[in-house]
C-alpha positions in Angstrom: -28.9 16.6 3.9 -29.1 14.3 0.9 -25.6 16.0 -0.4 -23.9 15.0 3.1 -25.1 11.3 2.7 -23.8 11.2 -0.8 -20.6 12.8 0.2 -20.3 10.0 3.0 -21.1 7.0 0.5 -18.6 8.4 -1.8 -15.8 8.6 0.9 -16.8 5.0 1.9 -16.7 3.9 -1.6 -13.4 5.6 -2.2 -11.9 4.3 1.2 -12.5 0.7 -0.2 -11.8 1.3 -3.7 -8.1 3.0 -3.1 -9.5 6.2 -5.0 -5.8 7.2 -6.5 -5.7 9.6 -9.2 -2.8 7.6 -11.1 -3.7 7.3 -14.6 -4.4 4.2 -16.4 -2.8 3.1 -19.8 -4.8 1.0 -22.3 -3.6 -1.8 -24.7 -3.6 0.4 -27.9 -1.2 2.9 -26.3 1.1 -0.1 -25.0 1.0 -1.4 -28.9 2.0 1.9 -30.2 5.0 2.1 -27.9 6.0 -1.5 -28.6 5.9 -0.7 -32.5 7.9 2.6 -31.8 10.5 0.7 -30.1 10.6 -2.0 -32.8 11.1 0.8 -35.5 14.4 1.3 -33.6 16.4 4.6 -34.6 19.7 6.0 -33.0 20.4 5.1 -29.5 18.7 8.2 -27.9 15.5 7.7 -29.6 15.5 4.0 -28.8 16.1 4.9 -25.0 13.2 7.4 -25.1 10.9 5.0 -26.8 11.9 2.4 -24.1 11.1 4.9 -21.3 7.4 5.8 -23.1 6.9 1.9 -23.1 8.0 1.4 -19.5 5.4 4.3 -18.4 2.7 2.7 -20.5 3.4 -0.8 -19.1 3.3 0.2 -15.2 0.3 2.5 -15.8 -1.6 -0.8 -17.4 -4.5 -2.4 -15.8 -2.9 -5.8 -16.8 -0.5 -7.2 -14.1 1.6 -8.9 -16.7 2.1 -5.6 -18.3 3.0 -3.9 -15.0 5.3 -6.7 -14.2 6.9 -6.5 -17.6 7.2 -2.7 -17.2 8.8 -3.4 -13.7 11.3 -5.8 -15.1 12.3 -3.4 -18.0 13.1 -0.5 -15.5 15.1 -2.7 -13.1 17.3 -3.8 -15.8 17.7 -0.2 -17.0 18.1 1.4 -13.9 22.0 0.6 -13.6 22.5 2.5 -17.2 20.9 5.6 -16.2 23.1 8.4 -17.5 21.8 11.3 -15.3 20.1 11.7 -11.9 17.0 12.9 -13.7 16.8 9.7 -15.6 17.4 7.8 -12.6 14.7 9.9 -10.7 12.2 9.0 -13.5 13.2 5.3 -13.4 12.8 5.2 -9.6 9.2 6.9 -9.9 7.9 4.6 -12.5 9.4 1.5 -10.5 7.2 3.0 -7.5 3.8 3.2 -9.6 4.5 -0.3 -10.7 5.0 -1.7 -7.5 2.0 0.5 -6.3 -0.1 -1.0 -9.0 0.8 -4.6 -7.8 0.1 -3.7 -4.3 3.8 -3.7 -2.8 3.4 -0.7 -1.0 6.3 -0.6 1.2 8.6 -1.5 -2.2 6.7 1.7 -3.6 7.5 3.9 -0.7 11.0 2.7 -0.4 11.7 3.7 -4.2 9.7 7.1 -3.7 12.0 7.9 -0.8 15.2 7.3 -3.0 13.5 9.3 -5.7 13.0 12.1 -3.1 16.4 12.0 -2.3 17.5 13.1 -5.8 14.7 15.6 -6.1 13.1 16.5 -2.9 10.4 19.0 -4.2 9.2 16.9 -6.9 5.3 17.0 -6.5 4.6 14.0 -8.6 6.6 11.7 -6.3 5.5 13.6 -3.2 1.8 13.2 -4.2 2.3 9.2 -5.0 4.1 9.1 -1.5 0.9 10.3 0.1 -1.2 8.1 -2.0 1.1 5.1 -1.1 1.1 5.9 2.9 -2.5 6.5 2.8 -3.1 3.1 1.5 -0.7 1.6 3.9 -2.6 3.3 6.7 -6.0 2.1 5.1 -4.7 -1.5 4.9 -3.8 -1.5 8.5 -7.2 -0.1 9.6 -8.9 -2.7 7.5 -6.6 -5.7 8.8 -7.2 -4.6 12.5 -10.9 -4.5 11.6 -10.6 -8.1 10.2 -8.7 -9.2 13.3 -11.4 -7.5 15.7 -13.9 -9.3 13.9 -12.4 -12.6 14.2 -11.6 -12.0 17.8 -15.2 -11.1 18.4 -16.5 -14.3 16.6 -14.2 -16.4 18.6 -15.1 -15.0 22.1 -18.8 -15.4 20.9 -18.5 -19.1 19.9 -16.8 -19.9 23.2 -19.4 -18.0 25.3 -22.0 -19.8 23.5 -20.3 -23.1 24.2 -20.0 -22.2 27.8 -23.3 -21.3 28.1 -24.6 -24.7 26.4 -22.7 -26.8 28.7 -24.2 -24.9 32.0 
């Protein structure tokens, strides 16, 4: 019985917290990636360093880092040399928009990503997380609206009762 109650509270907690499994990245890793980019190297090394920095930024807990990562990826998307590189950038952009709470944009990018690689598990998993989040936000929104309507109807009923 206690296990069932614990599972119930865990599921309610994950419902409201989001409960996604996308990794986070801390400032130390971002700083290391920034140093790597600054050190330079040939064009291929610089491109790989920029991808690692973009990955770190969109996985950050800091919204300004996520926005910076999104800007870097959007600026470099047109210069992708292969479908694989485009797929990676689209996926990272989707992670960034998910972190920013723009779930519809994230889903859109994931659909583009899956056009390139339909069986890519990482993108399929994130798409499910995004769609679950969109559905969850819809349910919460409906609950808030229903509560507001209930309060309004209750207020009107109380006012009508007082007048009689």
